[in-house]
KOLFINU-430923 format. One record per residue (C-alpha): x, y, z; residue in one letter. Coordinates in steps of 0.05 Angstrom, whole numbers, plus 5000, padded with zeros to 4 digits. Layout:
BEGIN
XYZa...
END
This chain:
BEGIN
343274971814m347974281774h354074401734l352774391668m357873931625l360074211557p358973551534e351873501542f350974111509q347273851451n344673191491a337373101480g336873581422k334973141365a331472431355p336971931352g343471561391l348071941426q354471581465i360571791503w366571391538r368871571592i376771781588e381571981640k374372121678m372272551625d366672441570l368072411498k364072271441p363971681400v363271731325p357271611295k359571041247q363370681303l356270731353q354869941367g363269821379n364869841455f371869631481f371769061541t376769601587g371270131577d364970451607a360170951569y353871421576v348471311522v343171771511l337071571471f332272101447t325271951414t321072481370s316072511429a321472741463p321672171513s329271971546y333171361552n340471311591v344570761593h351370641633m355070121591w360169761637l365669271601g367468701638n374368971642e372369711661c375970031723s371770071790q373370861774d370870861707e363670541731g364171001795g365371621742a359871331684a353871361739a355472081766i355572281683f348871891683s346272221740m348872941712q345672781650l339272591678d339673261717d341473621653h334673381626l329473511674g329472871712g325272581653a329972041632p329671291648v336171021671q338870341656y345170051677r347569541623e352968991633v357368721581q353568081561n347568211591n344968821569e337169001570s333368861508v331969641500t339969751496f340469121435l335169431395g339470081382y344569681345f339969261285k347069001256t349868741317g353769011378i361368921372k365868801430y373469041426k379168791462q382369321504g380570081519g382370841533v387270611587a391970141536s392570691484g385270441442f380770971412q374771111373h376771341309v373971321233v379871141186t381070861122n386570531164e387669791119m392969521172d387569211218v387668491234k382368151284r377967561289l370467631311l366667111340h358767291314i353866891359k346367001368g340567011308r336267521326r340867941382a347067901341i353568101389r360468021353a366667931403t373268021375e376867411406v384467141392n386267091322m387666331323s384265761300w383065541372a377866081377s373765771321f369165271324n362764911267r356965191292g358165891285d360566481239c366466861249f369667481216i377267481195i378468291188d384768361146l383269071137g382669091052k379668421056d373668251108i372567481106y366667181133q368166481149w361566001155c361665391201g360564691167s353964601224e352065371224c344265561199n342865951142r339766431185f345566591227e349466711161r345067241144l345767591212k353467491205a352867821143s349968421159e355568561215v360968441155a357168861108i356469401169g363969301183i365569561116r361370081107d361870431163n369070301196e371770301129r367770801092n366370251037g373470161022r373569421034a372668770997s368268301021l367967481007q364466941040m368166331056v366965601076e369065161120d374164781088g375065261027a379865741063e383066121015p390566271012e390667001048a385766691108v390266101115l396666611111a393367031172a391266481214l397065911199g395265111178p388364991191k387364351249p381364051267s375664501284i371164321346p363264251346a359064811366g356664861434s349565051438p347965811462d348665901538d341665821572e340066091637t337165671697t329565521709d325766181718r319365931731s317766431778n319466991721q312367241718k312967421797k313968161810g313868371890t312369101900l316869521955y316370241980m322870592005v322771132059s328171512090d324471612151a329671752211a335271852149g336571132132s333670812071m328970302088k324269922049t317069562071s313269062029l306469361992v304068771952a307768101949q306167901876s303468211817s299668361783p299468981823f293869661825k296670341798q293970651866e299070241900m303970801875l303571491917t306372121879p310072281952t314371671955e319471241909c317870441901y321869861883i318969331832l322768691848d323468231785n330267931815g328667211789v329267551717d334667961736s331068701737k330469181787i324669751774f325470371817l319270841812w320171591831k313871901852g313272671825q313372941890n318072421935a324372861966n329473081923t334472681961e330272021953e329672151877r337372301874k338971601911a335571171867a339670841836m344570641897k337570421928v337169941875a344369661878e343669661960q336969301948f340268761907i345568591968k339968632020e336468081979k342167701971n341467541896y347267221867p353767571837k352367411769n345067621780t346868321806q352668361741v346168161697s341568691728d338369031696l336569691736e330870231711l329470921746v323171171715m320071861736p312871851741a309671861676g316371591641g313770961652e317270431608t311469831576t316169291614l313669591684f306469771660k305869041645q305968851722f299969191734f292469011713s289369681699n295770191681w292470831655k296771331623d293972091649k295072351567d296071721517q296572221463t302772621485t308972631530g313071951542p307271511548g305571641474q303371121442a307270891378y304870601311s309470031285i314870441246g315370781311r317870271359i324069821373a322169131388k328268771423v331168191444s334167531467q332667101530v333266341531p325466051537f320966051585d314466311556a313966851616s320767101600s317967341531l313267901565h320668251596s322568561533n320169171504k321869901491t319970411437m322970801385a329970481370a330970971301q336271021254h341671641270g340872101231m347172571206v342973141190d335573361170d337473211099g337673941071s344173941044g345673830962k343573170931v345472940868q342772390829i345071840777w341071300747r345870610728v345370500651e350169960615g355970100655g355770840658d352371450708k347271840680v344372500709p336372360731v332973010722d332373370781p324773520777s323672740790s328972700849y325472280898g322971810848q325471080848f324370490796y324669780814g328369630751g333770050765d340370240809c341670990833y347271330865l345371960904i351672360931l349872780985y353473341014t353173701077y357074121128r359573941189q362274511223g367274801172s368874171133r364573871080e361673171087q358772641034h355372061029i353671520975i347671280971y348370650924t340670440916w339369700879q332469630851g328968820864l327568820799k334569090765c339268590728t345868320761q348768720706d346369340741e347969030807l355368960785a356169720756a352670040816s358469730860a363369930804f361070590794l360170780873t367970570874v369271090821k365571650847l368871550919d375271520884d374072100848s372472540899m379072300945g376371740974g372772141026s365272041025p361471421059v358470951019q351970631035v348970050994r340770041002v336169460977t328969730951q324769681014g329869781068q331370561060e334770801120p330571431150a337071951125h335771781057l328671901064m329172541087s333372811025l327073050987f325473681013k319773501052g316873111001k315772321003p319971810977m316471430917i318270790898i315270450840h315069710838k318269570770g320269940714g325270470700t325871210700s330271260629r327371510570k324271080524g327070450576g319770500609q316069800609s308569890605q305870070673t299069650694g292570000683s291069960753t297070250813r296070290884l301470620929f302670500998h303871151041i306771181106r310871591160q317071341193s319671531263s323372101232t317772361204r320572281130a314071951082t314771391037r309571170985a311670410969v308070210902e304169470917v299768960894e292969380874p289268890908t283469130975a287768651016s293069171015q289269701048l290869861122n287070251165t293170651200n295170901132d293271301061v293570961001f294071260929v289770840876l290270970799k285670690755s282370780688p275971020717g280571550755g285271730819l283371660885f286471790959l283671301010w284871591077k284370991131g280771261193v287671271235a291771641178a295872221196s295172851162e303072971147e300772231103e295372561067m299873121044a304272571029a299472240985a297072830933k305072930922y304372270906a297772300868g300672950827s306072490794f300572000768l296272530733g288872640742g285273020789s283772690851p277772320888t277672350964e275271820996i274771661069s275070921095e268270741105g264471241064k267570850990e261971120946p258970500905g258970800838g265671050843s270270440807g273470430873f272569710895w271869450824s278869700810a281769410869l278168750843g272668800900g271968850969k276168411012k278668371081d284168851093y288969111161q282669451212t285669421275s286270131300k290569821364s295969841304l297270521318q294270741386k295770181430t301170341483v303169571484k307069541410p307068911372p312868421381r315767921344l318867221369f322466631333g320766001364c326865491351s329864871372n336665021340k340764771407t335664181427g331764571478r326065021452l327365751458i324066331451a328266981429e325267721413e327068101343v331168661371p330169321334g324469521281d322268821252f320668731168t318468241141q326067941127s326167821200d320667331183l326766571195a323466071149t327565531187d323665831248d315965841275v315166621293m310666831347l307567621332l303567851387d299268441378t296068481441w288768231420d291667611383q297567241380v299366951311f303366341298v307866321234w310565741210i316165721164g316665251103n322965001123d321164981208a322364211232n316863771265e318763941335v318164721322e312164551287r308464151339n310764581403g308965241369a301765281398d304065091466k309065611467i303366181445a299065861502k304265901556d306366641524y299366831536v297966451608d304866681635s303767511622d304967931686p298668281677s294967711677g292567691604r288467061587r283966821528g286967131477t285966801405p291666441382v292666371302i295665931266t297966111191i304165821145k308466201110q305166371037g298766411063f298666951108e292267391124p291568201116p290868131190t298067931203f301068311138t298768941158g303568951219w308569011161f310369511117q309569381042a309468641054w311568270985d308267590974a313867420921k320167560971m320766820993w321066700919d329066830909t333566600962d334767101016p342066911027l342767060946d339467690961r345067891013i350667590973r348668070913a350968580966r357568350984f
END
């Protein structure tokens, strides 16, 4: 029987992220809005729960945390593991060397704050405006914001910095930093305003050499700023893909390891359920510990200590040990990262439990190791979902922006959003005995600049009228968070490509319209209007087609029943009695194909839904002078395709090389070799996978099908202009 900590009563009850900080050898929860902020003098316990459910437990250690706090974090992690029945995968995280799984939880970056509990620093959500700090932003894909000294001496021309003065936040862009780094730094700045200041702060982008008075007043006269230094790159890791397998036993009361296999790929039958094993991938700073379900309790309990002792025995250098990722896995809860070292891995039941397959919107693909092609395989995880404050069952009020004012939307059309409009959604829910509010400001991609400006002004006005208590969330069409999608009482969110919901203001909709229905990782469903052409179809989803010839519900072979139910609901708004059509059984004379302009190739790969190997997206760039590849953390979207890079999309049965229009010659010429090295270096021995090279603007459906609601016109406008509109 184990002691049940009161802090763990709600642990793992709902999908999402829970974070606790070690305070005086006790656990204190970190508020949702501040998740992603870590004090460098502290230790934390982090739990991520998927809807399967499966669990990841991470203990995170700041560079300045004490040995006692680190020890307490290890004990609490073990107790949490016990409380969840030994099912979690355990990770040990160290500041600046976090696992890719961990980084995937924080899409707008991870922020390191100076100090800690010992020096009186608290995780408190306030509207305090007397903040004064400087954040150094690093990384194009896995973003880290580190608090540095508030001084010009901290600056360089190659990076972005955020000068946070409380009510005013300035994003300073060095003269040598590139467009994609600016975009990522903007996401961090917007996150600080919306989460830490509850939307009450002004944002401004500042160019090197054009600093406003307020910045000079905060930092003093500006000296000459040095050039940027390339991102740190680790030493050569040509052996990265090699793993060695050991068996652990405590015969005669002392822990012993014996060699099972010198080099990967291994066979799954090498693991017997009565034993524990270490998979040593130490050359890549990774040690895996696998616990057989029939192994004795002492062996299983000693798991993390075993791994640490093993590292010492192997004489891995100190810095390797610090960046070590230790995974402690129960049988049946193996990560993709672990399974890749086996040539024949089969999950006992590939449809339920921790080994469940996840389709694209249900996966996190995660981050950032300097390039050696084999390093790309070592970063995998599943289901990095966005936090849900509740289940969406609170009170919803919606207004449309008209002129400079807000007009109530008829509740019968709640959940329908038009690309030519902006909306304010006020959500009210209870947390304990307190009433809480969120204002979502939804901005359509085809609304006018005036409406964009008015929506921001009206949000502040609504916020002020409620005493400044609501949290403000700006949402750009197509980027809806899971919680917003869950507000419509189990009905799907319907997003019309353009047009408006105002009376008499509707532009004539096309005679043929196509809606793409897809369920998110939190089971909320969204229906997004797309171009009415057959190449948009996808075997994993449901589509609603409205044409002069009728209303069709097309169900892909791998689509879910929930998606079908959402399609029927969307169809009810389009009018007409629907004809249900199953993929592959489209009747010839029905007018279905002719309404879509004839048959065309579309995404027919069921591996999208069924594979236990999630699709992964990498950027290949030589911005630092060496060609490196970095994985995109979190759920990837079309906007993660950096137009000044070559991107690599691995869908397991094929690898796509996507060449951005602004990629340089070295990147273009080196792309095919990266793809070939990547496939050849896979630890599971995968070779001969087809590599498909495509150019920006000429993407086939086999590529675009991995991205929800692909927008062929997305690059007609500048992404920097789009993000500036959110400032």
